[in-house]
N, C-alpha and C positions, 0 to 999 in steps of 0.2 A: 939917542932913538933906541939902540938896541936894548937899554935898560928898561925904558918906558915899555917894550914889546914883551920884555920878560916877565916885567910887573903885571901887564895885562892879561897875560898869558896862566900866569899863576891865582890871578883873583879870579880869571874864568873858571878854573879848577877849584879853587876852593867854595866859589858860588854854586857849582853844579853840586859838590857834596852838601854844601848847605842847603841846596832844594830837597834833596831826596828824604832826610830825616823827617821834617816838619811835613813833608809832601804826605809821607806814609802817616805820620800822628795825626793829621788832619783827615785824611782819606778813611781812615780806619773806623772812627766815630760813626760814619755813614755805613759802613759794614758789620757793626757790633750786633745788632737786631737779627742779621741773617747770619753772622756766626752763632748767635746764642741760640737759634733756631737749630741748626745742624748740629749743634752739641748739645743740646736741651739746656743751655747754661742759663742762670737766672741773672737778674740785673747786677748783684755785686759780682758774680761769677765775670760777667761781662766787664767790669770795670777792671779786673785784674789782669786782662788783655794790654790794657793800657799802662796800669799802674806799676808791673813788673819790671817791665822796660825802663821806667822813670826810675825806679830803686836802683837797678844793676848799673845804670848810667850814671846817677849821682854819686854811688858808694865807690866805683872805680875810676872816677874823672881823675882826682887830686891824684892817686898813686901812678895812671898810667902818665900823666901830667910831667911826673916828676922822672918816671924812666925814661921819656921821650927827651927830656933836658940831658939826661946820662948817655943815652945812645942814639939819639936823632927823631927829631920831630917830625922830619919827612918821613922816616921808615914807620914810625908809630901811626904817622896818618895814614899810609898806604894799606898799614897791616889793618887798622880799625876799619877801612872802607871794603877790603876784600870779606872781612868778618861779617860785616853787615850785611853786605850783599849774600853770601852764601847761606846766613841764619834765617835771612828775610824770604828767599827762594824757597827755604826747606819749611816755613811757616804755611806756605800754600800746600805742601805734601802732608800737614798733620792730620792724623786720622782721630783725635780727639781733642777735647779741649785743655787736657793737663799738657800733651805734646806743645800744643801752640803755645801755651804760658811759657814752656821750657825754652823754645824757639826764641819766643820775645825777650826771654831775660838774655840769651846768648847775643841776640842782636844789641840789646843795651851795652853789652861789653865793648862791640865794635865800635859803637856810638860814643862811649866812654873814651876809647883810644883818639876818635876823631876830633871830639869838642873839647879835649884839653889840648891840642896842638892848633888847631884851626886859625883860631883869632891871635894866637901866638904868631904864626907862621905870617899872617896877612900885616900885623903891625910891624914884625920883622923886616919886610919888604919894602913898606910904604913909610916915606919920612914923615913928622908930625905935622906938617902943613897939610898934607893930603891925607891923613890918615883918617879923619871924620867923612871925607868923601867916601872912601874906599870900605869903609864900615856901613856908611850909609846904603851903598850900593848891594854890600852882602847881606844886609838887613833887607833891603827891599826885596832882594831875591828870597828870601825866607817868607816873608809874607807873601810874595807870589806864590810859593810852594803853598802857603795856608790857603791862600783863595782858592786853587786849582785842585788843591786835594778834595775838598767835598764835590767839587764839578765832576772832575775826573773820577774820583772815587764812586760817586753815585751811579755814575753812566757803567763804570765795570761792572761794578756789584749787581747792579740792576742786570745788565744784559750779558754777562759773562761768570758771573758767581764772585764770591768776595775771595776765592784763591786766585783770580788772575791779578789781582792787585798786587800780591806778594810775590808773583813771578815777575811782573814787570818790572817791578822797583828793586827786586834782587839783581837780576840782570843787569839792569842799568848800574846798581851800584858796582859792579865788578868792572863793567866797562870803564866807569870813572877811576877807579883804581888803576887799571893799565894806562890812562891817559896821565895820570897822577905822576907815575914813575918817569914818564918820558919829558914833562912839562917843568916840573919841579926840579930843579938842577942842583940847589944848594941844600946842604945837610946842618939843620941849626942843633949844635951841642953845647949849650951854654954850660953845662955843669960837668964835662967830660972828665972822667977820672976819680970823681967823687964816689962816696958809697950808697947805697940805697936802704931808705930807713925801714925794715921791715917791720920791726915792732909798733912804730908809729903809724905804719899803714893798717896794720890789723886792729889797733886801738880806733883808728879814724874809720875803717869800714863798721865795724861792731855800734860805734856810739851813732853813725850816720843811719844804719838799717833799724837800729832800736828806734830812733826818732821817726823814721818814715813808716816803716811797718806799724809801730805803735800807733802812729796818729792815724793810721787806716783803721786799727781794730777798735777805735774810740766808737761808743762809751763802754766798753768792757774793762771789767778790772785788769785783764791779762795787757790792755792798750795801755793802761797809767802804768803797769808796772814797765812795760817796754820803754816808755819813753823817760821814766825815771832812771831806767838802765842807760840809755842814750844820753841824756845828761851827764851822768856820772861818767861815762866814758868820754865825753868831749872834756870834761872838767881834766881828767888825766890826760887826755891826748895834749892839751895846751901845755901844762905843766913840764910834759915829757920834751914835747917839743922846744920850749924855751930852753931847755940843757942839752940838745942835740947839736952838735957844729954843723951838720949837715941832714937837716930835717926834710923828712917827706913834704911838709908845707912850714914855709917861714912865717909863724904866727906874730913874728915883729912885723910883719907888712901890715898888720893893722894899727902898731902901736905908734901913737904921733901921728897918723896919716887919716885924720878924720875923714877927709873927701873918699878915699878908698873903701873904709869902713860904712859911713853913711850911704855911699852909692850902691854897694855890695846888698846893705841891709835893704834899700828901695827896691834892687832889683827881686830879693827873695820875695818881698810882701805883694810887688806887683805882678809876680807870676803864680804867686798863691791866690790872689784875686782873681786872677783873668783866665786861668787854663781849664777851669771846669766848664768854662760858658759854652765851649762847642760838644763836649760830653753832654751836659745836660739839654741845651738845645736841640742835639740831634735826637735823644730819646723825646723830649716834648713833641718836637715837630712830627716825628714818626709814629710814636704811640697816640699822643693826645689828640695831635690833628690829623692824622691821617695820611699825610705825606708819603709819598715812596721815596727811597733813598736818591734818587736822581734828583727829585724836586725840592728835596729837604735841601741838597747841597747847593742848589741854586740860589736859595734864602740866605745860608751860611755864608757864599762867597762874599756876599756884601763887606762884612765886618774885615774880613783878610785882604779885599783888593782894596779898601780905603788905608789899612795898614800899610800895604805894598807903597802906595803912591806918597802917602805923608812921611814915612820914614825915610824915602830916597832924599828928599827936600830937608827933612830934619836934620839928616847927617851931614850936609852942607853947610845948613845954618849953625850947626855946632861948631863948625871951624870958624866963623866969624864972630858968633856971638855967644854969651853966656850958657854951656850947655844943662847947667844944672838949672837953671831957670826954665830953658826949655822942658827937661823930664819932670820937673814939678808940676809944671802946668798941664803936662800930658796925665800924670796921675791924677789929677783935679777932675779932670775931662772924666775918666774913668769912673770915678766916684759917682757922677751924675748919671751915668749908663747904667752902671750896677743898682743904683737905688729904682731905675725903672723897671728893671727886671723883675723885681721884687714884686711888682703888682700885675703881673703877666696872668691872667687866667686863658681858661680852655677856649675861651672866646673872643681873647683881645683881638684887636684888629691888625693885621699883617704888616700894614702901612707903619702901625706905631713900633712892631717888632723890628721892622727893616730901619727904622730911623735910630733904635736904641743901637743896633748892630753897628750901623754908621757912626755913631756918637764914640762907641768903644773902639773902632777901628782907628778912628782918629787920635784920640788919648794914646791907645799903646803906641800906635806910630811915631807920635810925636816924644815919647818917652824914651823908647828903646834904642834908636843910634846915638843920641845925644848921652845917655846914661852909660853906655858902652864907650863912647869916647873919653867920657871923665873918668871910668875905671883904668882903661889903658894907658892914659896920658899921666896918671897918678902915681905911676911906678917905675923905676930903673928897667932898662931892657932885659937885665939878669932874670928877673920876675915876670917875665911876660907870660912865660909857659904857666907860673902859679897864678897870676892875675887872671890869664885866660881860662883855667881850672876853677876858678874862683866865681868867675862869672858863669859857666856853665853849671858848677855846681850849685848856686842859688837857683838857676833858672830850671833845672831839672829837679833839685829838691822843692821849690816854689809849685812846680808841676804836680809833684808827687804830694805835697800838703793840699793842694786844691782837689785833685782827685779824692785825697783821703776825707774831706770836709765832704765830698758830694756822695762818697760812700756810707759814712757815717748817716748822713740825713736819708739817705735811700733804705740803710738798714733799720734804722728808728720808726720810718713811717711805712716800708714796703716789705721789708725782710728780703732776703735772697730767692726772689720767686720772679716768675715771670711776669712783667707788667701785662695784665688784662683788662677790660673795660671795669672790672668790679674794683681794680686797684688804681684807677687814673686818680681818684681824690687823694688817695695816700700819696702816690707820685708828685702830685701838685703841691704838697704840703713840704715834701723834700726838697722840691723845687726853690721855694719860698726860704726855706730854712738856709739852704746853700747860699742864696744870694745876700741874706742879711747877714752871714757871716762875711762874705767876701767883701760887701759894702764898708763893712767896720774897718777889715782888716786895710782896706784902701785908705782909708781916711788916714789910719795911723800910716800909712806907707808914706801918704802924701807931707805929712809933717815932718817925717826922717828925711826925707828927700828935699824940704825947704831948710832944714838946718844947714845944710852944706852950702846955700847959694853963696852966702858972705864970706864962706872961710876961706878959700883960696881959689885963684884964677886956673881954668883946668888946664892950661899950656904950662903950670910949673910942675915940674916933676919930683917927686918925693923919692928919696934915695933911704929904704930903710936900713937900720945900723946894726950892725951884727955885732 
């Protein structure tokens, strides 16, 4: 009984932490037009308020996960919460667009500490037969945050200004960190006494920065150069890590473990396809359709509400049925939703848009929990931290790529300008380009996900050989 109470208390804290970050991410999309007005920021500059956070989180997630294995996952998780809370509060005090972007980068560091450890802590607490249910609850909380973010973010922005959003989330983050110290009784140090791979971490950071930042700079020549440099760094990183006896990331975890590799690839493609939806739809609803942030949030809440409900049941189903099949089905549904977005015009019926958001929410909810369950069940517990960090890296890298696609499309069609009625046609062109690319990538993701269905049952644990 006491063990179950401790599990539930820990799950509550992990869920509260998991709530704050996506809540902030979805709510800020409704605030971007007002932030842009406050600091005279164009559409591309506004996108960097979201993109810089994704870049820093993705880059530092794997190194922080390794540090957590060395010095304690609870300690890293709590430090991350505190840094996230303080830096988010400071975002509200920003006096320029540059300061806001800098504070968002610092928030990304805090999130990297949290994301690299939270899922590892969760699967360490719950046994395999209850893991899918716990992951499903945690994922449902994430989607509830995504659902409530546009609603409450719109209300706060409309009535109290965009700063109020950062103040609220910042304070909540610090409070949750205090509760985490009291509730999480155990300290997980699976690699205590081993050394930290500084060289590998630096190469990894440079490679991921080159890929993500280069992607956001496309189609310029500088963007292609950065991507090429990123690919080169990752090649060096893999070769270096194969020789290191205590690497920052054990790349052998992919070798011979097709389920883990294909599931991670599916997650990357899924987030690349879907993360730009909220950003582009927020701009579409406010600039093209003339909705207030509050009313735009009420429309966008549909997708996240459906994701919340479906992911809760999908997590439970993944404990009893083939989770790979569930995830693949979810990807196929998302393809249909993205295809529909391609045909949206300034006069499209709001009923049709709402139905598309419903479809996208259903597909993403059906994909996420089962896919997470497959990833975490495919490795030995020693690699929970690295598997958790891989999941987070795929999510954040995919989100950054998705924002890069949207930013590239806007740059080509509008440029870094404030979206005025004269530029509405250019924005709609960027809107269609974004979702044509996303739909094509999602089709590829569906195929990647389907290839693993008959490979191995989800409950079989793969033990990477050193």
